[in-house]
Legacy VTK file of the C-alpha trace (Angstrom):
# vtk DataFile Version 3.0
C-alpha trace
ASCII
DATASET POLYDATA
POINTS 64 float
-4.459 -4.289 10.859
-7.096 -7.005 10.509
-9.253 -4.857 8.228
-6.262 -3.876 6.129
-5.162 -7.468 5.727
-8.737 -8.572 4.949
-8.686 -6.486 1.785
-11.737 -5.324 -0.121
-14.399 -6.853 -2.311
-11.918 -6.340 -5.161
-9.169 -8.390 -3.534
-6.194 -8.006 -1.200
-4.740 -4.588 -0.457
-1.451 -6.033 0.755
0.349 -9.072 -0.588
2.749 -9.989 2.239
6.230 -10.370 0.798
5.492 -8.270 -2.294
5.570 -4.531 -1.852
5.869 -4.182 -5.612
2.494 -5.760 -6.400
0.503 -4.748 -3.333
-2.390 -2.441 -4.112
-1.488 -0.238 -1.157
1.970 0.417 -2.599
0.560 1.168 -6.042
-1.906 3.659 -4.567
0.552 5.490 -2.314
3.096 5.737 -5.142
0.401 7.427 -7.284
0.664 4.738 -9.968
-3.104 4.248 -10.224
-5.986 6.303 -11.539
-5.790 9.761 -9.909
-9.225 9.228 -8.360
-7.851 6.211 -6.470
-4.397 7.393 -5.439
-3.698 7.857 -1.752
-3.800 10.135 0.029
-6.791 11.424 -1.929
-6.406 14.875 -3.473
-3.201 15.513 -1.530
0.504 15.408 -2.179
2.060 11.925 -2.257
3.690 10.626 0.886
7.397 11.345 1.197
9.493 8.759 -0.652
11.088 7.716 2.648
7.664 6.788 4.089
6.685 4.901 0.934
9.905 2.903 1.079
9.289 2.053 4.757
5.796 0.766 3.963
7.059 -1.270 1.022
9.854 -2.720 3.162
7.304 -3.696 5.835
5.228 -5.426 3.146
8.325 -7.110 1.653
9.215 -8.419 5.110
5.816 -10.084 5.452
3.544 -7.291 6.710
3.529 -8.569 10.259
1.286 -7.064 12.940
4.063 -5.436 14.912
LINES 1 65
64 0 1 2 3 4 5 6 7 8 9 10 11 12 13 14 15 16 17 18 19 20 21 22 23 24 25 26 27 28 29 30 31 32 33 34 35 36 37 38 39 40 41 42 43 44 45 46 47 48 49 50 51 52 53 54 55 56 57 58 59 60 61 62 63
């Protein structure tokens, strides 16, 4: 959790309260360059799982 919330040298991966603009959401929805999308070289996560992650981010991305 701490590493995820720390982000990368390029900036935050999660913007608590904004699932729409969080890098994690963009990557798991395959809306980025194919070389960056997550999971790498695999099928996208099920839509239900993506929505759960975005909801968690929208609700503040708490460590729970």
